TORGUDO-827168 format. One line per field, with one value per residue (C-alpha): residue in three letters; chain; x, y, z. Coordinates in nm, 2 decimals, padded with zeros to 4 digits. Each point is the difference from the previous one (the first is absolute). Layout:
<nodes>
aa	(ALA, ...) .
ch	(A, ...) .
xx	(X, ...) .
yy	(Y, ...) .
zz	(Z, ...) .
</nodes>
This chain:
<nodes>
aa	(UNK, UNK, UNK, UNK, UNK, UNK, UNK, UNK, UNK, UNK, UNK, UNK, UNK, UNK, UNK, UNK, UNK, UNK, UNK, UNK, UNK, UNK, UNK, UNK, UNK, UNK, UNK, UNK, UNK, UNK, UNK, UNK, UNK, UNK, UNK, UNK, UNK, UNK, UNK, UNK, UNK, UNK, UNK, UNK, UNK, UNK, UNK, UNK, UNK, UNK, UNK, UNK, UNK, UNK, UNK, UNK, UNK, UNK, UNK, UNK, UNK, UNK, UNK, UNK, UNK, UNK, UNK, UNK, UNK, UNK, UNK, UNK, UNK, UNK, UNK, UNK, UNK, UNK, UNK, UNK, UNK, UNK, UNK, UNK, UNK, UNK, UNK, UNK, UNK, UNK, UNK, UNK, UNK, UNK, UNK, UNK, UNK, UNK, UNK, UNK, UNK, UNK, UNK, UNK, UNK, UNK, UNK, UNK, UNK, UNK, UNK, UNK, UNK, UNK, UNK, UNK, UNK, UNK, UNK, UNK, UNK, UNK, UNK, UNK, UNK, UNK, UNK, UNK, UNK, UNK, UNK, UNK, UNK, UNK, UNK, UNK, UNK, UNK, UNK, UNK, UNK, UNK, UNK, UNK, UNK, UNK, UNK, UNK, UNK, UNK, UNK, UNK, UNK, UNK, UNK, UNK, UNK, UNK, UNK, UNK, UNK, UNK, UNK, UNK, UNK, UNK, UNK, UNK, UNK, UNK, UNK, UNK, UNK, UNK, UNK, UNK, UNK, UNK, UNK, UNK, UNK, UNK, UNK, UNK, UNK, UNK, UNK, UNK, UNK, UNK, UNK, UNK, UNK, UNK, UNK, UNK, UNK, UNK, UNK, UNK, UNK, UNK, UNK, UNK, UNK, UNK, UNK, UNK, UNK, UNK, UNK, UNK, UNK, UNK, UNK, UNK, UNK, UNK, UNK, UNK, UNK, UNK, UNK, UNK, UNK, UNK, UNK, UNK, UNK, UNK, UNK, UNK, UNK, UNK, UNK, UNK, UNK, UNK, UNK, UNK, UNK, UNK, UNK, UNK, UNK, UNK, UNK, UNK, UNK, UNK, UNK, UNK, UNK, UNK, UNK, UNK, UNK, UNK, UNK, UNK, UNK, UNK, UNK, UNK, UNK, UNK, UNK, UNK, UNK, UNK, UNK, UNK, UNK, UNK, UNK, UNK, UNK, UNK, UNK, UNK, UNK, UNK, UNK, UNK, UNK) .
ch	(A, A, A, A, A, A, A, A, A, A, A, A, A, A, A, A, A, A, A, A, A, A, A, A, A, A, A, A, A, A, A, A, A, A, A, A, A, A, A, A, A, A, A, A, A, A, A, A, A, A, A, A, A, A, A, A, A, A, A, A, A, A, A, A, A, A, A, A, A, A, A, A, A, A, A, A, A, A, A, A, A, A, A, A, A, A, A, A, A, A, A, A, A, A, A, A, A, A, A, A, A, A, A, A, A, A, A, A, A, A, A, A, A, A, A, A, A, A, A, A, A, A, A, A, A, A, A, A, A, A, A, A, A, A, A, A, A, A, A, A, A, A, A, A, A, A, A, A, A, A, A, A, A, A, A, A, A, A, A, A, A, A, A, A, A, A, A, A, A, A, A, A, A, A, A, A, A, A, A, A, A, A, A, A, A, A, A, A, A, A, A, A, A, A, A, A, A, A, A, A, A, A, A, A, A, A, A, A, A, A, A, A, A, A, A, A, A, A, A, A, A, A, A, A, A, A, A, A, A, A, A, A, A, A, A, A, A, A, A, A, A, A, A, A, A, A, A, A, A, A, A, A, A, A, A, A, A, A, A, A, A, A, A, A, A, A, A, A, A, A, A, A, A, A, A, A, A, A, A, A, A, A, A, A, A) .
xx	(00.38, -00.30, 00.08, 00.36, -00.10, -00.20, 00.32, 00.20, -00.28, -00.06, 00.26, -00.04, -00.37, 00.10, 00.33, -00.35, -00.22, 00.16, 00.17, -00.35, -00.05, 00.26, -00.15, -00.30, -00.21, -00.03, -00.39, 00.00, -00.25, 00.07, -00.37, -00.15, -00.15, -00.22, -00.32, -00.12, 00.35, 00.10, 00.31, 00.31, 00.22, 00.31, 00.34, 00.22, 00.35, 00.10, -00.20, 00.05, 00.36, -00.07, -00.19, 00.24, 00.25, 00.18, -00.08, 00.34, 00.03, -00.26, 00.07, 00.34, -00.09, -00.24, 00.18, 00.32, -00.26, -00.02, 00.32, 00.14, -00.31, 00.19, -00.31, 00.09, -00.17, -00.15, 00.16, -00.22, -00.24, 00.13, -00.29, -00.25, 00.15, -00.37, -00.02, -00.07, 00.22, 00.08, -00.08, 00.37, -00.04, -00.41, 00.15, 00.30, -00.26, -00.11, -00.33, -00.16, 00.37, 00.10, 00.25, -00.01, 00.02, 00.29, 00.18, -00.09, 00.12, 00.40, 00.00, 00.36, 00.12, 00.36, -00.14, 00.29, 00.38, -00.12, -00.11, 00.29, 00.12, -00.34, -00.11, -00.34, -00.22, -00.17, -00.33, -00.18, -00.14, -00.31, -00.37, -00.17, -00.15, 00.17, -00.03, 00.41, 00.27, 00.35, 00.28, 00.27, 00.35, 00.04, 00.06, 00.35, 00.08, -00.23, -00.32, 00.18, -00.02, -00.27, -00.19, -00.19, 00.15, 00.12, 00.08, 00.31, 00.14, -00.12, -00.32, 00.04, -00.03, -00.30, -00.18, 00.10, -00.15, -00.30, -00.09, 00.11, -00.31, -00.20, -00.01, 00.15, 00.13, -00.28, -00.22, 00.23, 00.18, 00.33, 00.22, 00.30, 00.10, 00.22, -00.15, 00.33, 00.32, 00.31, 00.29, 00.22, -00.29, 00.04, -00.19, -00.31, 00.15, -00.19, -00.10, -00.09, -00.25, -00.20, -00.05, -00.11, -00.16, -00.37, -00.07, 00.00, -00.21, -00.24, -00.02, 00.02, -00.32, -00.18, 00.09, -00.16, 00.15, -00.09, 00.43, 00.32, 00.32, 00.30, 00.26, 00.36, 00.08, -00.02, -00.37, -00.09, 00.20, -00.16, -00.32, 00.02, 00.25, 00.26, 00.31, 00.00, 00.22, -00.31, 00.07, -00.15, -00.36, 00.04, -00.33, -00.16, -00.32, -00.02, -00.21, -00.01, -00.29, -00.28, 00.22, 00.19, 00.34, 00.22, 00.44, 00.17, 00.32, 00.10, 00.03, 00.34, 00.09, -00.16, 00.23, 00.25, -00.08, -00.17, -00.06, -00.23, -00.28, -00.13, -00.02, -00.18, -00.29, -00.12, 00.01, -00.17, -00.31, -00.09, -00.05, -00.27, -00.13, -00.08, -00.20, -00.16, 00.23, 00.09, 00.35, 00.17, 00.08, 00.40, 00.17, 00.21, 00.36) .
yy	(-07.52, 00.20, 00.08, 00.07, 00.24, 00.19, 00.00, 00.15, 00.27, 00.07, 00.22, 00.22, 00.02, 00.20, 00.17, 00.09, 00.11, 00.19, 00.25, 00.12, 00.04, 00.29, 00.10, 00.07, -00.30, -00.24, -00.19, -00.34, -00.33, -00.29, -00.05, 00.28, 00.01, 00.23, -00.04, -00.13, -00.07, -00.33, -00.23, 00.17, -00.31, -00.07, 00.19, -00.33, -00.03, 00.27, 00.25, -00.01, 00.00, 00.38, 00.10, -00.05, 00.11, 00.39, 00.29, 00.07, -00.30, 00.04, 00.34, -00.09, -00.28, 00.18, 00.30, -00.26, -00.14, 00.36, 00.04, -00.32, 00.10, 00.32, 00.19, 00.27, 00.03, 00.26, 00.26, 00.06, 00.27, 00.27, 00.06, 00.26, 00.31, 00.19, 00.36, 00.24, 00.04, -00.25, -00.14, 00.14, 00.29, 00.11, -00.14, 00.26, 00.35, 00.27, 00.09, 00.36, 00.01, 00.36, 00.17, 00.27, -00.26, -00.15, 00.33, 00.07, -00.35, 00.03, 00.34, 00.13, -00.34, -00.17, -00.32, -00.11, 00.17, 00.18, 00.30, 00.10, 00.10, 00.13, 00.30, 00.00, -00.30, -00.14, -00.15, -00.03, 00.31, -00.11, -00.07, -00.20, -00.17, -00.09, -00.31, -00.03, 00.00, 00.03, -00.07, 00.12, -00.13, 00.38, 00.25, 00.16, 00.36, 00.23, -00.21, 00.08, 00.29, 00.13, -00.29, -00.17, -00.28, 00.00, 00.28, 00.01, -00.14, -00.36, 00.21, 00.16, -00.29, -00.20, 00.36, -00.08, -00.34, 00.06, 00.25, -00.19, -00.23, 00.27, 00.06, 00.36, -00.10, 00.07, -00.27, -00.27, -00.04, 00.03, -00.23, -00.11, -00.32, 00.27, 00.26, 00.23, 00.05, -00.34, 00.15, 00.11, -00.18, -00.29, -00.35, 00.01, -00.21, -00.33, 00.13, 00.35, -00.17, -00.23, 00.29, 00.26, -00.29, 00.01, 00.34, -00.08, -00.34, 00.26, 00.26, -00.27, -00.15, 00.38, 00.15, -00.37, 00.03, -00.25, -00.02, 00.07, 00.05, -00.07, 00.22, -00.18, -00.29, 00.06, 00.07, -00.28, -00.26, 00.22, -00.07, -00.36, -00.08, -00.17, 00.05, -00.04, 00.17, 00.22, -00.15, -00.32, 00.24, 00.31, 00.07, -00.33, 00.07, -00.12, 00.14, 00.17, 00.02, 00.08, 00.13, -00.07, 00.05, -00.01, 00.09, 00.19, 00.21, 00.27, 00.37, -00.01, -00.22, 00.13, 00.29, -00.21, -00.27, 00.19, -00.34, -00.11, 00.22, -00.18, -00.31, 00.20, 00.19, -00.37, -00.03, 00.34, -00.09, -00.35, 00.25, 00.22, -00.29, -00.16, 00.32, 00.10, 00.34, 00.12, 00.17, 00.23, -00.10, -00.10, -00.09, 00.22, 00.12) .
zz	(-00.62, 00.09, 00.37, -00.15, -00.26, 00.32, 00.18, -00.27, -00.11, 00.45, 00.09, -00.41, 00.02, 00.40, -00.18, -00.25, 00.28, 00.24, -00.37, -00.09, 00.38, -00.02, -00.33, 00.25, -00.13, 00.31, -00.09, -00.15, -00.01, -00.23, 00.08, -00.17, -00.30, -00.11, -00.13, -00.31, -00.06, -00.14, 00.24, -00.07, -00.09, 00.12, -00.08, -00.23, 00.15, -00.22, 00.01, 00.40, -00.11, -00.14, 00.27, 00.24, -00.16, 00.20, -00.14, -00.07, -00.19, -00.24, -00.12, -00.02, -00.23, -00.19, -00.07, -00.08, -00.28, -00.19, 00.01, -00.20, -00.21, -00.06, 00.13, 00.22, 00.30, 00.09, 00.35, 00.20, 00.07, 00.29, 00.27, -00.14, 00.26, 00.16, -00.06, 00.33, 00.27, 00.25, 00.29, 00.18, -00.19, 00.16, 00.33, -00.08, -00.12, 00.24, 00.03, -00.07, -00.12, -00.24, -00.16, 00.29, 00.31, -00.19, -00.03, 00.41, 00.10, -00.19, 00.18, 00.01, 00.01, 00.15, -00.04, -00.21, -00.02, -00.33, 00.20, 00.11, -00.37, -00.20, 00.04, -00.15, 00.10, -00.35, 00.02, -00.38, -00.23, -00.25, -00.04, 00.33, -00.28, -00.18, -00.30, -00.02, 00.27, -00.09, 00.28, 00.03, 00.26, 00.14, 00.06, -00.15, 00.03, -00.12, 00.08, 00.36, -00.02, -00.17, 00.18, -00.31, -00.18, -00.38, -00.01, -00.15, -00.31, 00.04, 00.10, -00.27, -00.27, 00.27, -00.07, -00.41, -00.02, 00.22, -00.29, -00.29, 00.16, 00.01, 00.26, 00.25, 00.37, 00.18, -00.15, 00.19, 00.35, 00.08, 00.29, 00.11, 00.21, 00.20, 00.13, 00.05, -00.21, 00.07, -00.03, -00.25, -00.16, 00.08, -00.09, 00.39, 00.26, 00.09, 00.34, -00.18, -00.24, 00.28, 00.19, -00.27, -00.23, 00.24, -00.08, -00.40, 00.11, 00.18, -00.32, -00.23, 00.16, 00.06, -00.33, -00.18, -00.37, -00.24, -00.17, 00.19, -00.17, 00.18, -00.09, 00.05, 00.16, 00.38, -00.05, -00.10, 00.18, 00.38, -00.20, -00.14, 00.28, -00.19, -00.11, -00.30, -00.23, -00.23, -00.31, 00.07, 00.04, -00.14, -00.25, 00.17, 00.12, 00.39, 00.29, 00.31, 00.29, -00.26, -00.34, -00.22, -00.04, -00.22, -00.01, -00.18, -00.02, 00.14, -00.14, 00.21, -00.17, -00.38, 00.02, 00.14, -00.33, -00.29, -00.15, 00.24, -00.08, -00.25, 00.20, 00.26, -00.20, -00.14, 00.37, 00.03, -00.34, 00.26, 00.27, -00.30, -00.09, 00.33, 00.07, -00.31, -00.11, -00.32, 00.03, -00.18, -00.39, 00.06, 00.29, 00.21, -00.08) .
</nodes>
């Protein structure tokens, strides 16, 4: 009887040892006992059966018992995300970089078709050591004429938003995903974004803001590398290149949909709390 049990247990033990080796536990000694301890009694057949049960089945059994008892089975906690830049982002950084070097490297850019109808390259504007950075989609007509980001109607609304937070435009840094105006203010194409966004990444690395606010879906999708709509993560704290990132609606969207201003103001209040800003009483009109 014993020999038959050994034959049945042997493949189970072999499978179990292979499972432990896959986990990185490689050495077992059946004849090793810690000094000063009593000999270990052999396991009963029931105990051996429980030990040899596959891990997934054992977990399922426990969950089934909990469900049968009417108890809620807690969902697994998400893995914590370490703050700071990733290894890929670190490798992507340019040593001793500066905004001046980035602008010089862009030069009279002819890297994509947006150059064909632009008047001015709109690089960015504001405090090069800002704790708060706003990133939009791309220049419009007024920006293309003046060479500065967010100076048209949407830009005036953004200025009001910034001032309601208790700041001035000179306190923050403002830039766009693409530096040249797309024709008829269309959405930038994927290849245009792919060509221009590395310069934005370098701007972020140089400025090193504590908080990045993405204005609109294009900015958020570009930095987060996703095709999900902004409504899926608007107002949620995320991470990008060592900074906290929050996406909200573009000021141009608010001009078309004034009812969404309340949602944006709630988002900006989260930013204010993160940066310790008191802001002005009330909210922007």
